[in-house]
PyMOL CGO cylinders between C-alpha atoms (Angstrom):
from pymol import cmd
from pymol.cgo import CYLINDER

trace = [
    CYLINDER, 39.94, 22.60, -64.82, 40.50, 20.85, -67.82, 0.3, 1, 1, 1, 1, 1, 1,
    CYLINDER, 40.50, 20.85, -67.82, 39.04, 19.14, -70.71, 0.3, 1, 1, 1, 1, 1, 1,
    CYLINDER, 39.04, 19.14, -70.71, 36.23, 16.63, -70.73, 0.3, 1, 1, 1, 1, 1, 1,
    CYLINDER, 36.23, 16.63, -70.73, 38.51, 14.46, -72.06, 0.3, 1, 1, 1, 1, 1, 1,
    CYLINDER, 38.51, 14.46, -72.06, 40.43, 14.24, -68.99, 0.3, 1, 1, 1, 1, 1, 1,
    CYLINDER, 40.43, 14.24, -68.99, 43.60, 15.68, -71.23, 0.3, 1, 1, 1, 1, 1, 1,
    CYLINDER, 43.60, 15.68, -71.23, 45.60, 18.60, -70.11, 0.3, 1, 1, 1, 1, 1, 1,
    CYLINDER, 45.60, 18.60, -70.11, 47.02, 18.72, -73.64, 0.3, 1, 1, 1, 1, 1, 1,
    CYLINDER, 47.02, 18.72, -73.64, 44.67, 21.89, -74.77, 0.3, 1, 1, 1, 1, 1, 1,
    CYLINDER, 44.67, 21.89, -74.77, 44.21, 23.14, -71.82, 0.3, 1, 1, 1, 1, 1, 1,
    CYLINDER, 44.21, 23.14, -71.82, 47.23, 25.10, -71.70, 0.3, 1, 1, 1, 1, 1, 1,
    CYLINDER, 47.23, 25.10, -71.70, 46.99, 27.09, -74.17, 0.3, 1, 1, 1, 1, 1, 1,
    CYLINDER, 46.99, 27.09, -74.17, 44.42, 29.31, -72.58, 0.3, 1, 1, 1, 1, 1, 1,
    CYLINDER, 44.42, 29.31, -72.58, 47.29, 30.21, -70.78, 0.3, 1, 1, 1, 1, 1, 1,
    CYLINDER, 47.29, 30.21, -70.78, 49.62, 31.34, -73.47, 0.3, 1, 1, 1, 1, 1, 1,
    CYLINDER, 49.62, 31.34, -73.47, 49.29, 35.07, -72.44, 0.3, 1, 1, 1, 1, 1, 1,
    CYLINDER, 49.29, 35.07, -72.44, 51.75, 34.64, -69.51, 0.3, 1, 1, 1, 1, 1, 1,
    CYLINDER, 51.75, 34.64, -69.51, 48.51, 33.38, -66.49, 0.3, 1, 1, 1, 1, 1, 1,
    CYLINDER, 48.51, 33.38, -66.49, 50.17, 30.96, -63.91, 0.3, 1, 1, 1, 1, 1, 1,
    CYLINDER, 50.17, 30.96, -63.91, 47.29, 28.26, -64.65, 0.3, 1, 1, 1, 1, 1, 1,
    CYLINDER, 47.29, 28.26, -64.65, 46.48, 24.55, -63.10, 0.3, 1, 1, 1, 1, 1, 1,
    CYLINDER, 46.48, 24.55, -63.10, 45.84, 22.24, -65.75, 0.3, 1, 1, 1, 1, 1, 1,
    CYLINDER, 45.84, 22.24, -65.75, 43.73, 19.76, -63.81, 0.3, 1, 1, 1, 1, 1, 1,
    CYLINDER, 43.73, 19.76, -63.81, 40.93, 16.80, -65.55, 0.3, 1, 1, 1, 1, 1, 1,
    CYLINDER, 40.93, 16.80, -65.55, 38.13, 17.28, -65.40, 0.3, 1, 1, 1, 1, 1, 1,
    CYLINDER, 38.13, 17.28, -65.40, 36.97, 14.65, -62.48, 0.3, 1, 1, 1, 1, 1, 1,
    CYLINDER, 36.97, 14.65, -62.48, 39.15, 16.74, -59.87, 0.3, 1, 1, 1, 1, 1, 1,
    CYLINDER, 39.15, 16.74, -59.87, 36.68, 17.10, -57.02, 0.3, 1, 1, 1, 1, 1, 1,
    CYLINDER, 36.68, 17.10, -57.02, 37.07, 20.51, -55.46, 0.3, 1, 1, 1, 1, 1, 1,
    CYLINDER, 37.07, 20.51, -55.46, 37.85, 19.03, -51.49, 0.3, 1, 1, 1, 1, 1, 1,
    CYLINDER, 37.85, 19.03, -51.49, 40.98, 17.81, -53.55, 0.3, 1, 1, 1, 1, 1, 1,
    CYLINDER, 40.98, 17.81, -53.55, 42.32, 21.15, -54.19, 0.3, 1, 1, 1, 1, 1, 1,
    CYLINDER, 42.32, 21.15, -54.19, 45.25, 22.48, -51.87, 0.3, 1, 1, 1, 1, 1, 1,
    CYLINDER, 45.25, 22.48, -51.87, 43.71, 25.95, -53.01, 0.3, 1, 1, 1, 1, 1, 1,
    CYLINDER, 43.71, 25.95, -53.01, 40.76, 27.78, -53.82, 0.3, 1, 1, 1, 1, 1, 1,
    CYLINDER, 40.76, 27.78, -53.82, 40.86, 28.77, -57.89, 0.3, 1, 1, 1, 1, 1, 1,
    CYLINDER, 40.86, 28.77, -57.89, 40.28, 32.20, -58.61, 0.3, 1, 1, 1, 1, 1, 1,
    CYLINDER, 40.28, 32.20, -58.61, 38.75, 30.99, -61.94, 0.3, 1, 1, 1, 1, 1, 1,
    CYLINDER, 38.75, 30.99, -61.94, 37.19, 28.33, -63.00, 0.3, 1, 1, 1, 1, 1, 1,
    CYLINDER, 37.19, 28.33, -63.00, 37.75, 26.91, -66.95, 0.3, 1, 1, 1, 1, 1, 1,
    CYLINDER, 37.75, 26.91, -66.95, 35.63, 23.82, -68.63, 0.3, 1, 1, 1, 1, 1, 1,
    CYLINDER, 35.63, 23.82, -68.63, 36.42, 22.90, -71.40, 0.3, 1, 1, 1, 1, 1, 1,
    CYLINDER, 36.42, 22.90, -71.40, 35.52, 20.69, -74.49, 0.3, 1, 1, 1, 1, 1, 1,
    CYLINDER, 35.52, 20.69, -74.49, 35.37, 17.38, -74.94, 0.3, 1, 1, 1, 1, 1, 1,
    CYLINDER, 35.37, 17.38, -74.94, 33.67, 14.77, -77.74, 0.3, 1, 1, 1, 1, 1, 1,
    CYLINDER, 33.67, 14.77, -77.74, 31.10, 13.70, -75.43, 0.3, 1, 1, 1, 1, 1, 1,
    CYLINDER, 31.10, 13.70, -75.43, 27.45, 14.80, -75.19, 0.3, 1, 1, 1, 1, 1, 1,
    CYLINDER, 27.45, 14.80, -75.19, 26.14, 16.46, -71.85, 0.3, 1, 1, 1, 1, 1, 1,
    CYLINDER, 26.14, 16.46, -71.85, 23.41, 13.74, -72.06, 0.3, 1, 1, 1, 1, 1, 1,
    CYLINDER, 23.41, 13.74, -72.06, 25.82, 10.50, -71.99, 0.3, 1, 1, 1, 1, 1, 1,
    CYLINDER, 25.82, 10.50, -71.99, 25.50, 7.89, -69.74, 0.3, 1, 1, 1, 1, 1, 1,
    CYLINDER, 25.50, 7.89, -69.74, 29.16, 7.83, -68.99, 0.3, 1, 1, 1, 1, 1, 1,
    CYLINDER, 29.16, 7.83, -68.99, 30.34, 11.52, -69.99, 0.3, 1, 1, 1, 1, 1, 1,
    CYLINDER, 30.34, 11.52, -69.99, 32.56, 12.84, -67.38, 0.3, 1, 1, 1, 1, 1, 1,
    CYLINDER, 32.56, 12.84, -67.38, 31.22, 15.08, -65.44, 0.3, 1, 1, 1, 1, 1, 1,
    CYLINDER, 31.22, 15.08, -65.44, 32.73, 18.82, -63.40, 0.3, 1, 1, 1, 1, 1, 1,
    CYLINDER, 32.73, 18.82, -63.40, 32.24, 18.19, -59.60, 0.3, 1, 1, 1, 1, 1, 1,
    CYLINDER, 32.24, 18.19, -59.60, 29.23, 20.09, -59.12, 0.3, 1, 1, 1, 1, 1, 1,
    CYLINDER, 29.23, 20.09, -59.12, 31.03, 21.83, -55.55, 0.3, 1, 1, 1, 1, 1, 1,
    CYLINDER, 31.03, 21.83, -55.55, 33.17, 23.82, -58.31, 0.3, 1, 1, 1, 1, 1, 1,
    CYLINDER, 33.17, 23.82, -58.31, 29.87, 26.02, -59.00, 0.3, 1, 1, 1, 1, 1, 1,
    CYLINDER, 29.87, 26.02, -59.00, 29.02, 26.63, -55.44, 0.3, 1, 1, 1, 1, 1, 1,
    CYLINDER, 29.02, 26.63, -55.44, 32.08, 28.43, -55.23, 0.3, 1, 1, 1, 1, 1, 1,
    CYLINDER, 32.08, 28.43, -55.23, 31.69, 32.09, -54.09, 0.3, 1, 1, 1, 1, 1, 1,
    CYLINDER, 31.69, 32.09, -54.09, 32.87, 34.68, -55.70, 0.3, 1, 1, 1, 1, 1, 1,
    CYLINDER, 32.87, 34.68, -55.70, 35.10, 32.38, -58.29, 0.3, 1, 1, 1, 1, 1, 1,
    CYLINDER, 35.10, 32.38, -58.29, 34.20, 32.99, -62.09, 0.3, 1, 1, 1, 1, 1, 1,
    CYLINDER, 34.20, 32.99, -62.09, 33.18, 29.88, -64.49, 0.3, 1, 1, 1, 1, 1, 1,
    CYLINDER, 33.18, 29.88, -64.49, 33.66, 29.95, -67.67, 0.3, 1, 1, 1, 1, 1, 1,
    CYLINDER, 33.66, 29.95, -67.67, 32.75, 26.85, -70.02, 0.3, 1, 1, 1, 1, 1, 1,
    CYLINDER, 32.75, 26.85, -70.02, 34.24, 26.40, -73.35, 0.3, 1, 1, 1, 1, 1, 1,
    CYLINDER, 34.24, 26.40, -73.35, 31.54, 24.02, -75.83, 0.3, 1, 1, 1, 1, 1, 1,
    CYLINDER, 31.54, 24.02, -75.83, 30.70, 21.06, -73.45, 0.3, 1, 1, 1, 1, 1, 1,
    CYLINDER, 30.70, 21.06, -73.45, 31.98, 23.41, -70.69, 0.3, 1, 1, 1, 1, 1, 1,
    CYLINDER, 31.98, 23.41, -70.69, 28.84, 25.32, -71.96, 0.3, 1, 1, 1, 1, 1, 1,
    CYLINDER, 28.84, 25.32, -71.96, 26.50, 22.80, -72.42, 0.3, 1, 1, 1, 1, 1, 1,
    CYLINDER, 26.50, 22.80, -72.42, 27.22, 21.17, -68.76, 0.3, 1, 1, 1, 1, 1, 1,
    CYLINDER, 27.22, 21.17, -68.76, 26.44, 24.65, -67.06, 0.3, 1, 1, 1, 1, 1, 1,
    CYLINDER, 26.44, 24.65, -67.06, 22.88, 24.40, -68.71, 0.3, 1, 1, 1, 1, 1, 1,
    CYLINDER, 22.88, 24.40, -68.71, 22.22, 20.89, -68.22, 0.3, 1, 1, 1, 1, 1, 1,
    CYLINDER, 22.22, 20.89, -68.22, 23.23, 20.68, -64.66, 0.3, 1, 1, 1, 1, 1, 1,
    CYLINDER, 23.23, 20.68, -64.66, 20.58, 23.02, -64.67, 0.3, 1, 1, 1, 1, 1, 1,
    CYLINDER, 20.58, 23.02, -64.67, 18.37, 21.06, -66.17, 0.3, 1, 1, 1, 1, 1, 1,
    CYLINDER, 18.37, 21.06, -66.17, 18.67, 18.55, -68.55, 0.3, 1, 1, 1, 1, 1, 1,
    CYLINDER, 18.67, 18.55, -68.55, 16.19, 19.79, -70.84, 0.3, 1, 1, 1, 1, 1, 1,
    CYLINDER, 16.19, 19.79, -70.84, 18.40, 22.88, -71.62, 0.3, 1, 1, 1, 1, 1, 1,
    CYLINDER, 18.40, 22.88, -71.62, 21.09, 20.64, -74.49, 0.3, 1, 1, 1, 1, 1, 1,
    CYLINDER, 21.09, 20.64, -74.49, 19.67, 18.35, -76.78, 0.3, 1, 1, 1, 1, 1, 1,
    CYLINDER, 19.67, 18.35, -76.78, 21.57, 17.46, -80.65, 0.3, 1, 1, 1, 1, 1, 1,
    CYLINDER, 21.57, 17.46, -80.65, 21.30, 18.94, -83.33, 0.3, 1, 1, 1, 1, 1, 1,
    CYLINDER, 21.30, 18.94, -83.33, 19.66, 18.22, -85.38, 0.3, 1, 1, 1, 1, 1, 1,
    CYLINDER, 19.66, 18.22, -85.38, 23.49, 19.43, -88.06, 0.3, 1, 1, 1, 1, 1, 1,
    CYLINDER, 23.49, 19.43, -88.06, 26.49, 19.24, -86.75, 0.3, 1, 1, 1, 1, 1, 1,
    CYLINDER, 26.49, 19.24, -86.75, 27.62, 22.44, -86.92, 0.3, 1, 1, 1, 1, 1, 1,
    CYLINDER, 27.62, 22.44, -86.92, 32.15, 22.55, -88.21, 0.3, 1, 1, 1, 1, 1, 1,
    CYLINDER, 32.15, 22.55, -88.21, 34.34, 25.57, -89.07, 0.3, 1, 1, 1, 1, 1, 1,
    CYLINDER, 34.34, 25.57, -89.07, 34.12, 29.34, -89.12, 0.3, 1, 1, 1, 1, 1, 1,
    CYLINDER, 34.12, 29.34, -89.12, 31.40, 31.41, -87.67, 0.3, 1, 1, 1, 1, 1, 1,
    CYLINDER, 31.40, 31.41, -87.67, 30.30, 35.10, -87.14, 0.3, 1, 1, 1, 1, 1, 1,
    CYLINDER, 30.30, 35.10, -87.14, 29.52, 35.38, -84.03, 0.3, 1, 1, 1, 1, 1, 1,
    CYLINDER, 29.52, 35.38, -84.03, 28.21, 39.10, -82.68, 0.3, 1, 1, 1, 1, 1, 1,
    CYLINDER, 28.21, 39.10, -82.68, 28.09, 39.59, -79.84, 0.3, 1, 1, 1, 1, 1, 1,
    CYLINDER, 28.09, 39.59, -79.84, 25.05, 41.37, -77.73, 0.3, 1, 1, 1, 1, 1, 1,
    CYLINDER, 25.05, 41.37, -77.73, 25.58, 44.23, -75.34, 0.3, 1, 1, 1, 1, 1, 1,
    CYLINDER, 25.58, 44.23, -75.34, 23.73, 44.63, -72.06, 0.3, 1, 1, 1, 1, 1, 1,
    CYLINDER, 23.73, 44.63, -72.06, 25.13, 47.07, -70.37, 0.3, 1, 1, 1, 1, 1, 1,
    CYLINDER, 25.13, 47.07, -70.37, 26.18, 44.84, -67.26, 0.3, 1, 1, 1, 1, 1, 1,
    CYLINDER, 26.18, 44.84, -67.26, 28.90, 42.87, -66.17, 0.3, 1, 1, 1, 1, 1, 1,
    CYLINDER, 28.90, 42.87, -66.17, 28.00, 39.69, -68.54, 0.3, 1, 1, 1, 1, 1, 1,
    CYLINDER, 28.00, 39.69, -68.54, 29.72, 42.35, -71.36, 0.3, 1, 1, 1, 1, 1, 1,
    CYLINDER, 29.72, 42.35, -71.36, 32.09, 41.82, -69.97, 0.3, 1, 1, 1, 1, 1, 1,
    CYLINDER, 32.09, 41.82, -69.97, 33.83, 38.54, -71.39, 0.3, 1, 1, 1, 1, 1, 1,
    CYLINDER, 33.83, 38.54, -71.39, 33.45, 39.72, -74.93, 0.3, 1, 1, 1, 1, 1, 1,
    CYLINDER, 33.45, 39.72, -74.93, 34.35, 42.99, -73.87, 0.3, 1, 1, 1, 1, 1, 1,
    CYLINDER, 34.35, 42.99, -73.87, 37.03, 45.12, -76.56, 0.3, 1, 1, 1, 1, 1, 1,
    CYLINDER, 37.03, 45.12, -76.56, 36.15, 42.27, -79.28, 0.3, 1, 1, 1, 1, 1, 1,
    CYLINDER, 36.15, 42.27, -79.28, 33.94, 44.75, -81.79, 0.3, 1, 1, 1, 1, 1, 1,
    CYLINDER, 33.94, 44.75, -81.79, 30.52, 44.52, -83.20, 0.3, 1, 1, 1, 1, 1, 1,
    CYLINDER, 30.52, 44.52, -83.20, 31.43, 40.51, -84.32, 0.3, 1, 1, 1, 1, 1, 1,
    CYLINDER, 31.43, 40.51, -84.32, 34.09, 38.21, -84.57, 0.3, 1, 1, 1, 1, 1, 1,
    CYLINDER, 34.09, 38.21, -84.57, 35.21, 34.86, -86.15, 0.3, 1, 1, 1, 1, 1, 1,
    CYLINDER, 35.21, 34.86, -86.15, 35.61, 31.66, -83.66, 0.3, 1, 1, 1, 1, 1, 1,
    CYLINDER, 35.61, 31.66, -83.66, 35.62, 28.03, -84.74, 0.3, 1, 1, 1, 1, 1, 1,
    CYLINDER, 35.62, 28.03, -84.74, 32.61, 25.96, -84.44, 0.3, 1, 1, 1, 1, 1, 1,
    CYLINDER, 32.61, 25.96, -84.44, 32.81, 22.45, -83.23, 0.3, 1, 1, 1, 1, 1, 1,
    CYLINDER, 32.81, 22.45, -83.23, 29.83, 20.73, -82.13, 0.3, 1, 1, 1, 1, 1, 1,
    CYLINDER, 29.83, 20.73, -82.13, 27.02, 18.33, -82.90, 0.3, 1, 1, 1, 1, 1, 1,
    CYLINDER, 27.02, 18.33, -82.90, 24.93, 19.12, -80.07, 0.3, 1, 1, 1, 1, 1, 1,
    CYLINDER, 24.93, 19.12, -80.07, 23.36, 22.43, -78.79, 0.3, 1, 1, 1, 1, 1, 1,
    CYLINDER, 23.36, 22.43, -78.79, 21.54, 24.34, -75.69, 0.3, 1, 1, 1, 1, 1, 1,
    CYLINDER, 21.54, 24.34, -75.69, 17.28, 23.91, -76.92, 0.3, 1, 1, 1, 1, 1, 1,
    CYLINDER, 17.28, 23.91, -76.92, 16.34, 26.97, -73.85, 0.3, 1, 1, 1, 1, 1, 1,
    CYLINDER, 16.34, 26.97, -73.85, 18.23, 29.42, -72.45, 0.3, 1, 1, 1, 1, 1, 1,
    CYLINDER, 18.23, 29.42, -72.45, 18.66, 27.98, -68.43, 0.3, 1, 1, 1, 1, 1, 1,
    CYLINDER, 18.66, 27.98, -68.43, 16.87, 30.45, -65.49, 0.3, 1, 1, 1, 1, 1, 1,
    CYLINDER, 16.87, 30.45, -65.49, 18.74, 33.50, -64.82, 0.3, 1, 1, 1, 1, 1, 1,
    CYLINDER, 18.74, 33.50, -64.82, 20.83, 33.28, -68.16, 0.3, 1, 1, 1, 1, 1, 1,
    CYLINDER, 20.83, 33.28, -68.16, 21.17, 35.97, -70.83, 0.3, 1, 1, 1, 1, 1, 1,
    CYLINDER, 21.17, 35.97, -70.83, 22.48, 35.37, -74.58, 0.3, 1, 1, 1, 1, 1, 1,
    CYLINDER, 22.48, 35.37, -74.58, 25.76, 37.42, -74.65, 0.3, 1, 1, 1, 1, 1, 1,
    CYLINDER, 25.76, 37.42, -74.65, 26.50, 35.92, -78.11, 0.3, 1, 1, 1, 1, 1, 1,
    CYLINDER, 26.50, 35.92, -78.11, 24.68, 34.44, -81.74, 0.3, 1, 1, 1, 1, 1, 1,
    CYLINDER, 24.68, 34.44, -81.74, 25.97, 33.39, -84.77, 0.3, 1, 1, 1, 1, 1, 1,
    CYLINDER, 25.97, 33.39, -84.77, 23.63, 32.15, -87.84, 0.3, 1, 1, 1, 1, 1, 1,
    CYLINDER, 23.63, 32.15, -87.84, 22.87, 28.96, -86.77, 0.3, 1, 1, 1, 1, 1, 1,
    CYLINDER, 22.87, 28.96, -86.77, 23.42, 29.51, -82.52, 0.3, 1, 1, 1, 1, 1, 1,
    CYLINDER, 23.42, 29.51, -82.52, 21.14, 31.36, -80.93, 0.3, 1, 1, 1, 1, 1, 1,
    CYLINDER, 21.14, 31.36, -80.93, 22.98, 31.14, -77.54, 0.3, 1, 1, 1, 1, 1, 1,
    CYLINDER, 22.98, 31.14, -77.54, 26.34, 31.39, -79.19, 0.3, 1, 1, 1, 1, 1, 1,
    CYLINDER, 26.34, 31.39, -79.19, 27.66, 32.56, -75.86, 0.3, 1, 1, 1, 1, 1, 1,
    CYLINDER, 27.66, 32.56, -75.86, 25.87, 32.74, -72.33, 0.3, 1, 1, 1, 1, 1, 1,
    CYLINDER, 25.87, 32.74, -72.33, 26.12, 34.15, -68.61, 0.3, 1, 1, 1, 1, 1, 1,
    CYLINDER, 26.12, 34.15, -68.61, 24.79, 33.98, -65.57, 0.3, 1, 1, 1, 1, 1, 1,
    CYLINDER, 24.79, 33.98, -65.57, 22.52, 37.64, -64.90, 0.3, 1, 1, 1, 1, 1, 1,
    CYLINDER, 22.52, 37.64, -64.90, 23.88, 38.73, -61.51, 0.3, 1, 1, 1, 1, 1, 1,
    CYLINDER, 23.88, 38.73, -61.51, 26.52, 35.67, -61.32, 0.3, 1, 1, 1, 1, 1, 1,
    CYLINDER, 26.52, 35.67, -61.32, 30.61, 35.42, -63.00, 0.3, 1, 1, 1, 1, 1, 1,
    CYLINDER, 30.61, 35.42, -63.00, 29.06, 32.50, -65.15, 0.3, 1, 1, 1, 1, 1, 1,
    CYLINDER, 29.06, 32.50, -65.15, 30.09, 33.00, -68.94, 0.3, 1, 1, 1, 1, 1, 1,
    CYLINDER, 30.09, 33.00, -68.94, 29.66, 29.90, -71.51, 0.3, 1, 1, 1, 1, 1, 1,
    CYLINDER, 29.66, 29.90, -71.51, 30.42, 30.50, -75.45, 0.3, 1, 1, 1, 1, 1, 1,
    CYLINDER, 30.42, 30.50, -75.45, 29.52, 27.39, -77.63, 0.3, 1, 1, 1, 1, 1, 1,
    CYLINDER, 29.52, 27.39, -77.63, 32.90, 28.19, -80.10, 0.3, 1, 1, 1, 1, 1, 1,
    CYLINDER, 32.90, 28.19, -80.10, 36.62, 27.57, -79.34, 0.3, 1, 1, 1, 1, 1, 1,
    CYLINDER, 36.62, 27.57, -79.34, 38.30, 30.79, -78.06, 0.3, 1, 1, 1, 1, 1, 1,
    CYLINDER, 38.30, 30.79, -78.06, 41.54, 28.44, -77.61, 0.3, 1, 1, 1, 1, 1, 1,
    CYLINDER, 41.54, 28.44, -77.61, 42.33, 27.61, -81.21, 0.3, 1, 1, 1, 1, 1, 1,
    CYLINDER, 42.33, 27.61, -81.21, 44.01, 29.58, -83.88, 0.3, 1, 1, 1, 1, 1, 1,
    CYLINDER, 44.01, 29.58, -83.88, 41.33, 29.70, -85.79, 0.3, 1, 1, 1, 1, 1, 1,
    CYLINDER, 41.33, 29.70, -85.79, 39.79, 32.17, -83.73, 0.3, 1, 1, 1, 1, 1, 1,
    CYLINDER, 39.79, 32.17, -83.73, 41.93, 35.61, -84.06, 0.3, 1, 1, 1, 1, 1, 1,
    CYLINDER, 41.93, 35.61, -84.06, 40.09, 37.21, -81.63, 0.3, 1, 1, 1, 1, 1, 1,
    CYLINDER, 40.09, 37.21, -81.63, 40.18, 33.50, -78.71, 0.3, 1, 1, 1, 1, 1, 1,
    CYLINDER, 40.18, 33.50, -78.71, 43.01, 34.71, -76.47, 0.3, 1, 1, 1, 1, 1, 1,
    CYLINDER, 43.01, 34.71, -76.47, 41.71, 38.37, -76.38, 0.3, 1, 1, 1, 1, 1, 1,
    CYLINDER, 41.71, 38.37, -76.38, 38.36, 36.66, -74.71, 0.3, 1, 1, 1, 1, 1, 1,
    CYLINDER, 38.36, 36.66, -74.71, 40.13, 34.28, -72.27, 0.3, 1, 1, 1, 1, 1, 1,
    CYLINDER, 40.13, 34.28, -72.27, 43.24, 37.62, -71.49, 0.3, 1, 1, 1, 1, 1, 1,
    CYLINDER, 43.24, 37.62, -71.49, 39.29, 39.05, -71.08, 0.3, 1, 1, 1, 1, 1, 1,
    CYLINDER, 39.29, 39.05, -71.08, 38.39, 36.29, -68.85, 0.3, 1, 1, 1, 1, 1, 1,
    CYLINDER, 38.39, 36.29, -68.85, 41.32, 35.38, -66.48, 0.3, 1, 1, 1, 1, 1, 1,
    CYLINDER, 41.32, 35.38, -66.48, 42.49, 38.31, -66.18, 0.3, 1, 1, 1, 1, 1, 1,
    CYLINDER, 42.49, 38.31, -66.18, 39.52, 41.25, -66.18, 0.3, 1, 1, 1, 1, 1, 1,
    CYLINDER, 39.52, 41.25, -66.18, 36.99, 38.57, -64.67, 0.3, 1, 1, 1, 1, 1, 1,
    CYLINDER, 36.99, 38.57, -64.67, 38.88, 36.43, -62.47, 0.3, 1, 1, 1, 1, 1, 1,
    CYLINDER, 38.88, 36.43, -62.47, 41.96, 38.92, -61.71, 0.3, 1, 1, 1, 1, 1, 1,
    CYLINDER, 41.96, 38.92, -61.71, 45.17, 37.23, -62.53, 0.3, 1, 1, 1, 1, 1, 1,
    CYLINDER, 45.17, 37.23, -62.53, 48.05, 38.94, -63.01, 0.3, 1, 1, 1, 1, 1, 1,
    CYLINDER, 48.05, 38.94, -63.01, 50.45, 38.55, -65.85, 0.3, 1, 1, 1, 1, 1, 1,
    CYLINDER, 50.45, 38.55, -65.85, 53.17, 37.14, -65.04, 0.3, 1, 1, 1, 1, 1, 1,
]
cmd.load_cgo(trace, "trace")
């Protein structure tokens, strides 16, 4: 899936490590696809999920069995907001720039997204909204000094989300995180 801005210019960066990907606008409907995706990335945009005309992803994508989902920034908020509109609120302060992300390990499948990235990583943040609480059945997989929920994952489903931007060069280990998702979690093959 593409960005919440309906622009795919940035989304191709998710696969600079040579995994075949189809980049689509966020308004694409599941029934319009001629294939079953191996995984879905819900990427960012300048909107707030609670705005009246904010773009939103087809809820049918969340019902695909055995199809991992990764939310990035707006994508994290869309996943949480879908489950309860009280999960996302305007932050008291916007967070822009570098942040130190601290992974939280659980000894389960939720660790796979941040596997091999060390005990901390530098990441680029660019958001004004934040999660007010964890959605039901999710756990925290990463935090920063200013964000208790810098990364979340569903306890039983392959649904992951990060508040930071792994796709930009300002997140040095970002491509490793995206490779963990595309290859390690989704089973994508390098081409």
